[in-house]
C-alpha positions as CSV (number, residue, x, y, z in Angstrom):
1,M,50.9,50.4,4.3
2,L,47.6,49.5,2.9
3,K,44.7,49.6,5.3
4,R,42.9,46.2,5.6
5,E,39.2,46.0,5.8
6,F,38.1,42.4,5.3
7,G,34.8,42.8,7.0
8,L,31.9,42.0,4.6
9,D,29.6,44.5,6.1
10,A,32.0,47.6,5.6
11,F,32.8,46.3,2.0
12,R,29.1,45.7,1.3
13,Q,28.1,49.2,2.0
14,R,30.8,50.6,-0.5
15,L,30.1,48.3,-3.5
16,P,27.6,49.7,-6.4
17,F,26.4,46.3,-7.5
18,G,24.5,44.8,-4.7
19,R,24.5,43.5,-1.2
20,D,24.3,39.7,-1.7
21,S,27.1,38.1,0.4
22,A,27.5,35.1,-2.0
23,K,28.1,37.5,-4.8
24,L,30.4,39.8,-2.8
25,R,32.7,37.2,-1.5
26,P,34.6,36.3,-4.8
27,V,35.2,40.0,-5.3
28,M,36.5,40.3,-1.8
29,E,38.8,37.4,-2.2
30,Y,40.3,39.0,-5.6
31,V,40.8,42.3,-3.7
32,A,42.6,40.6,-1.0
33,F,44.7,38.7,-3.5
34,L,45.8,41.8,-5.2
35,E,46.7,43.3,-1.8
36,R,48.8,40.4,-1.0
37,E,50.5,40.5,-4.2
38,F,51.3,44.3,-3.7
39,E,52.7,43.6,-0.4
40,K,55.0,40.9,-1.5
41,R,56.6,43.3,-3.8
42,R,56.9,45.9,-1.0
43,I,58.8,43.4,1.0
44,V,61.3,42.9,-1.8
45,N,61.4,46.7,-2.5
46,P,60.1,48.8,0.2
47,R,60.1,51.7,-2.4
48,Y,57.7,49.7,-4.7
49,S,54.7,52.2,-5.3
50,L,51.1,51.8,-5.9
51,R,51.7,53.6,-9.2
52,A,54.3,51.1,-10.2
53,Y,52.0,48.3,-9.3
54,A,49.2,49.7,-11.4
55,R,51.7,50.2,-14.2
56,F,52.5,46.4,-14.0
57,L,48.8,45.5,-14.0
58,A,48.2,47.8,-17.0
59,V,45.4,49.5,-14.9
60,D,44.7,53.1,-14.0
61,P,46.4,54.0,-10.6
62,S,43.4,55.7,-9.3
63,T,41.2,52.6,-10.1
64,L,43.5,50.4,-8.5
65,S,43.6,52.6,-5.2
66,Q,39.9,52.8,-5.1
67,V,39.6,49.0,-5.6
68,L,42.2,48.3,-2.8
69,R,40.6,50.6,-0.4
70,R,37.1,48.9,-1.1
71,K,35.6,52.0,-2.5
72,R,35.1,50.5,-5.9
73,A,34.4,47.0,-7.2
74,P,36.7,45.6,-9.9
75,G,35.0,45.3,-13.1
76,R,35.2,42.3,-15.4
77,A,38.0,43.9,-17.7
78,F,39.9,45.0,-14.6
79,L,39.9,41.4,-13.2
80,A,40.8,39.7,-16.4
81,D,43.6,42.0,-17.4
82,S,45.2,42.1,-13.9
83,G,44.6,38.5,-13.3
84,K,46.5,37.6,-16.3
85,R,49.3,39.9,-15.5
86,L,49.6,38.3,-12.1
87,G,49.9,34.8,-13.8
88,L,46.4,33.5,-13.0
89,A,45.1,30.6,-15.2
90,S,41.8,31.3,-16.9
91,S,39.9,29.0,-14.6
92,E,41.4,30.8,-11.5
93,I,40.2,34.2,-13.0
94,L,36.7,32.8,-13.6
95,G,36.9,31.3,-10.0
96,F,36.8,34.8,-8.6
97,L,33.7,35.8,-10.4
98,D,30.2,35.1,-9.0
99,E,27.5,33.4,-11.0
100,S,25.8,36.6,-12.2
101,R,29.1,38.1,-13.5
102,R,30.0,34.8,-15.1
103,K,26.9,35.1,-17.3
104,A,27.9,38.5,-18.5
105,E,31.7,37.8,-18.6
106,S,33.1,37.3,-22.1
107,A,35.3,34.6,-21.0
108,V,33.6,31.4,-22.2
109,G,33.3,28.4,-20.0
110,I,33.2,25.0,-22.1
111,D,31.4,22.0,-20.5
112,E,32.3,18.3,-21.5
113,V,29.3,18.2,-24.0
114,R,30.4,21.3,-26.0
115,Y,34.3,20.3,-25.6
116,R,33.4,17.1,-27.5
117,I,32.0,19.1,-30.4
118,M,35.5,20.7,-30.7
119,A,37.8,17.7,-29.9
120,S,40.4,18.0,-32.7
121,W,43.7,19.9,-32.5
122,H,42.7,22.5,-35.3
123,H,39.8,23.9,-33.2
124,V,42.2,25.0,-30.6
125,A,44.8,26.3,-33.1
126,L,42.1,28.1,-35.0
127,F,40.7,29.9,-32.0
128,E,44.4,31.1,-31.4
129,L,44.6,32.5,-34.8
130,F,42.3,35.4,-33.8
131,A,45.1,36.6,-31.6
132,L,47.5,37.2,-34.5
133,E,48.0,40.9,-34.9
134,G,46.3,42.1,-38.2
135,F,45.3,38.9,-39.4
136,E,41.7,38.3,-40.5
137,V,40.4,34.7,-40.0
138,T,38.4,33.3,-42.9
139,P,37.9,29.6,-44.0
140,A,40.4,30.2,-46.6
141,S,43.0,31.8,-44.6
142,A,42.5,29.2,-41.7
143,A,42.8,26.3,-44.2
144,R,46.1,27.7,-45.7
145,L,47.8,28.1,-42.3
146,L,46.5,24.9,-40.6
147,K,47.0,22.9,-43.9
148,I,43.4,21.6,-43.7
149,P,40.7,21.7,-46.5
150,V,38.7,24.9,-46.7
151,A,35.5,22.9,-46.1
152,E,37.0,21.5,-42.9
153,A,38.1,25.0,-41.9
154,R,34.6,26.5,-42.4
155,A,32.9,23.6,-40.5
156,S,35.5,24.2,-37.5
157,L,34.6,27.9,-37.5
158,E,31.0,26.9,-37.3
159,R,31.6,24.5,-34.5
160,L,33.5,27.1,-32.6
161,E,30.4,29.2,-33.2
162,K,28.0,26.6,-32.0
163,V,30.0,26.3,-28.6
164,D,30.0,30.1,-28.3
165,L,33.7,30.6,-28.7
166,L,33.2,32.6,-32.0
167,H,30.6,35.1,-33.1
168,R,29.6,36.1,-36.5
169,T,28.8,39.7,-37.4
170,P,25.9,40.6,-39.7
171,E,28.5,41.1,-42.5
172,G,29.7,37.6,-42.0
173,K,32.9,38.2,-40.5
174,W,34.1,35.9,-37.7
175,T,35.2,37.4,-34.3
176,R,36.3,36.2,-31.0
177,P,34.4,37.5,-28.1
178,S,36.9,36.2,-25.4
179,S,40.8,35.7,-25.5
180,F,40.5,32.6,-23.5
181,F,38.1,29.7,-22.6
182,S,38.0,27.4,-19.7
183,T,37.3,23.8,-19.4
184,V,36.9,24.0,-15.6
185,G,34.2,21.9,-14.1
186,F,34.7,18.5,-15.6
187,P,37.5,16.0,-15.6
188,L,40.6,16.6,-17.6
189,S,41.0,13.0,-18.8
190,T,37.9,12.4,-20.9
191,P,38.0,10.7,-24.3
192,A,37.8,14.1,-26.1
193,H,40.8,15.5,-24.0
194,R,42.7,12.4,-24.8
195,Q,42.1,12.7,-28.4
196,V,43.3,16.2,-28.5
197,Q,46.3,15.4,-26.4
198,G,47.3,12.6,-28.5
199,E,47.0,14.7,-31.7
200,F,49.3,17.4,-30.2
201,F,51.8,15.0,-29.1
202,S,51.9,13.2,-32.4
203,M,52.5,16.6,-33.9
204,A,55.3,17.2,-31.5
205,L,57.0,14.0,-32.5
206,N,56.8,15.1,-36.2
207,A,58.1,18.4,-35.3
208,I,61.4,16.8,-34.2
209,E,62.2,16.1,-37.8
210,S,60.3,18.8,-39.7
211,V,60.8,22.0,-37.6
212,P,64.3,23.5,-37.5
213,H,65.8,23.4,-33.9
214,A,66.0,27.3,-33.9
215,N,62.1,27.5,-34.0
216,R,61.4,24.8,-31.4
217,E,62.4,23.2,-28.1
218,H,62.2,19.4,-27.4
219,S,63.7,18.3,-24.1
220,G,63.0,15.8,-21.4
221,L,63.9,14.8,-17.9
222,T,64.2,11.2,-16.6
223,V,64.2,11.1,-12.9
224,A,63.6,8.5,-10.0
225,A,60.7,10.0,-8.0
226,R,57.9,9.3,-5.6
227,A,54.6,8.1,-7.0
228,A,52.7,10.0,-4.3
229,D,54.1,13.2,-5.6
230,V,52.3,13.0,-8.9
231,E,49.5,15.6,-7.9
232,T,52.1,18.1,-6.4
233,I,54.0,18.0,-9.5
234,R,51.0,18.4,-11.7
235,R,50.1,21.7,-9.8
236,K,53.8,22.8,-10.3
237,I,53.7,22.1,-14.0
238,R,50.3,24.0,-14.4
239,K,51.8,26.8,-12.4
240,F,54.6,27.0,-14.9
241,Q,52.2,26.8,-17.7
242,T,50.3,29.8,-16.2
243,T,53.3,31.8,-15.5
244,L,54.8,31.2,-19.1
245,N,51.4,32.0,-20.7
246,A,51.2,35.2,-18.8
247,W,54.7,36.2,-19.8
248,I,54.0,35.4,-23.5
249,E,50.7,37.4,-23.6
250,R,52.7,40.4,-21.9
251,R,55.2,40.3,-24.9
252,G,52.2,41.3,-27.3
253,A,52.1,41.5,-31.2
254,P,51.9,37.6,-31.7
255,D,53.0,36.5,-35.2
256,S,52.8,32.7,-34.7
257,V,50.8,30.0,-32.9
258,Y,52.8,27.5,-30.8
259,Q,51.9,24.5,-28.8
260,L,53.5,23.6,-25.4
261,A,52.9,19.8,-24.9
262,M,54.2,18.5,-21.5
263,A,54.1,15.0,-20.2
264,Y,54.9,13.5,-16.8
265,F,54.5,9.6,-16.6
266,P,56.0,6.6,-15.1
267,L,58.7,4.6,-17.1
268,V,59.0,2.2,-14.4
269,S,55.8,2.1,-11.9
270,A,55.9,1.8,-8.2
271,E,53.8,-1.4,-8.4
272,S,56.2,-3.0,-10.9
273,V,59.2,-2.2,-8.6
274,V,57.4,-3.8,-5.5
275,S,56.5,-6.8,-7.6
276,T,60.0,-7.3,-9.0
277,R,61.4,-7.0,-5.5
278,R,59.3,-9.6,-4.0
279,R,60.1,-12.1,-6.7
280,T,63.9,-11.5,-6.5
281,K,64.0,-12.0,-2.7
């Protein structure tokens, strides 16, 4: 059984990057999270070892042991890699980082102003092209895959550079410094969000006819439900998306870019039911 030492003073003395309590607390919370996840697995399988856990997280066993014993602080790469393996969303991973680490972290946080600059479906798709194995993204190659004009592909690359999602080398090659970006910190129902969502749902509708069923999945659920449960259902949907994304990334060697578009909305609202009930009495 792992020895638990949640005292801030004990942990502070062991970490090499400072003694500021505000900066230490997110790190402590993440280590505690790692510990809880390990013990959950040991409950299911008492023979589950620390080495097996390290293998699952794709980290060095000795590093994981030192982190869990509070003898070493988890680095940014350790946190990002292990967080993804455990199904954390990008925003949750960033949430464990203190402000000084966020500035150095390669993951890019996008505020509302910058998101408006890239508010079109092909910016998001273009960003994901950089994950394709052995594929070099250029204006010409991006235009060919996304079926947009080369000029628009070039302008989109420049917009992504402007919001710090892409960098350009001295040789002019486009690179992606981070594998994800986060829009945490501003409302998810802005005009920019709605525009991108509308574009993706329109494409999902077109895909019903244009994409063979073997290469897609369209399904739906119609159910009588409680309007008050929307927030809980929203959380469950996001948790599912996070879990699915983590599984997809663990598969590796991506050769395509897919979009998962999900919607949960009222076909018949609670207010209309109440109004109709009153009128029919």
